[in-house]
C-alpha positions, 0 to 999 in steps of 0.5 A: 926552379926546384933544387935539382934545376938549381944544382944543374944551373950551378954545374953549368956555370962551373962548366962555363969557367972550365970547372973540372970533375963536375958532379952532383950528389943527391942528398934528398933521402939522406940529409936535412942539410941540403938536397944537393951538393955540387962539386967541382975543382979548379987547378989554381986558387984564381980559377977556384975563385973565378968559378965560385964567383960565376956560380954566384952570379948565375944563380943570382940572375935566376933569383937565388941568394947566396946565404953564406960563403967560406974560403973565397979569400984563400981559393982552395975550397970555396963552400957556397950555401944556397939553402937547398944546394951547397956548392963546393969549388975546390982546388984539385988537391983538396978535392982528392984529399977530402973526397966528399963523394966517399964521405957522402956515399949514401947520396946518389952520385949524379955525374954532370954531362956538359951540354954539347955545343 
């Protein structure tokens, strides 16, 4: 599975837990840090943590190991480093305030399209 597929899998996992405003930022041409950011937000710290745990579980099932995680205890902004893909699960207020889409505007924003039921 390549980094695009991994980022889509993370987005799908976020969607399964009702993550909101899911987006991917393709950073392949602008950063050596990661190929993709996956962004989403939740409405409460409990939901933010639940989304992050579900993403970790789904990527682990696909054979990916979480290298580092920050912010799980607080549940306001959980940053998950899977190597080529970095996932940001944020409380909606932090998402609005930090506006990573603007900070990383050199990357290509790829809006997530939820799968139809």
